C-alpha positions in Angstrom: -59.0 35.1 7.0 -56.8 37.6 5.3 -53.9 35.1 5.3 -55.9 32.5 3.4 -56.8 35.0 0.8 -53.1 36.0 0.3 -52.1 32.4 0.1 -54.8 31.6 -2.5 -53.9 34.6 -4.6 -50.2 33.5 -4.6 -51.2 30.0 -5.5 -53.4 31.4 -8.3 -50.5 33.5 -9.5 -48.1 30.5 -9.5 -50.7 28.3 -11.3 -51.3 30.9 -14.0 -47.6 31.7 -14.3 -46.8 28.0 -14.8 -49.7 27.6 -17.3 -48.5 30.6 -19.3 -44.8 29.7 -18.8 -44.1 33.1 -17.1 -41.1 33.0 -14.8 -41.9 33.6 -11.0 -39.6 36.7 -10.8 -41.7 38.4 -13.6 -44.9 37.8 -11.6 -43.4 39.7 -8.7 -42.9 39.0 -5.0 -40.3 36.3 -5.3 -36.8 37.7 -4.5 -34.2 37.8 -7.3 -30.6 37.6 -6.2 -27.6 38.4 -8.4 -24.1 37.7 -7.1 -21.2 39.3 -9.0 -17.7 38.0 -8.3 -18.4 36.9 -4.7 -18.2 40.5 -3.5 -21.5 42.2 -4.6 -24.9 40.8 -4.0 -28.1 42.5 -5.3 -31.4 41.3 -3.8 -34.6 42.5 -5.4 -38.1 42.2 -3.8 -36.9 42.1 -0.2 -39.2 42.9 2.6 -36.8 44.5 5.0 -33.6 44.1 7.0 -33.9 41.8 10.0 -30.2 41.8 11.1 -27.1 43.6 10.1 -23.5 43.0 11.2 -20.1 42.9 9.4 -20.4 39.1 9.3 -24.1 38.5 8.7 -27.0 40.2 7.1 -30.5 38.8 7.2 -33.3 40.0 4.9 -37.0 39.2 5.1 -38.7 38.0 1.9 -41.9 36.3 0.8 -39.9 33.0 0.6 -38.5 33.4 4.2 -35.3 34.8 5.6 -32.3 35.3 3.3 -29.1 35.0 5.3 -25.9 36.4 3.8 -22.7 35.5 5.6 -19.1 36.7 5.0 -16.6 39.2 6.1 -16.6 43.0 6.0 -20.2 43.0 4.8 -21.8 46.4 4.3 -25.0 47.7 2.8 -23.9 49.6 -0.4 -27.4 50.8 -1.3 -30.9 50.4 0.2 -34.0 51.1 -1.9 -37.6 50.0 -1.2 -37.4 47.0 -3.5 -33.6 46.4 -3.8 -30.6 46.1 -1.5 -26.9 45.8 -2.6 -24.5 44.1 -0.2 -20.8 44.5 -0.6 -18.0 42.5 1.0 -16.5 39.0 1.0 -19.6 37.0 0.6 -19.1 33.4 1.8 -22.7 32.1 1.9 -26.2 32.8 1.0 -28.9 30.7 2.8 -32.7 30.8 2.4 -34.6 29.8 5.5 -38.0 29.1 3.9 -41.3 29.9 5.6 -43.3 26.9 6.6 -46.0 26.1 4.1 -49.6 26.4 5.4 -51.4 23.1 5.9 -53.8 22.3 3.1 
C-alpha cells in the first residue's frame, strides 16, 4: 500500500512539474550527475553505495542503479546527498528500475 502512495506522489510531482515547467532536478529525488574532464563525477541525490572497487562503483538512486566504470576510481567525498568520484571515468550507466504496472 505504501509503495502505491509513493508512486502516486512521484507521478503527481512529475505532472505538476511538467505543467509548471519546473525541471525534475529542482523537484528533488532525481539524481543529478556532473562530469568534469572525465576524471571527476559528482552525483547528487544518491541513495547509497551498492558496490565499490577501483574499476566499478555502483550507487542506488530513485531511477535505479548508477554504474560508474573506469580505472583507479576512488570516492573523493561522501555526503548524505552527494558523492564525488575521482579517477579515469570510462562509462556511466543507469540501470533503471522497472516501472510498476498500471
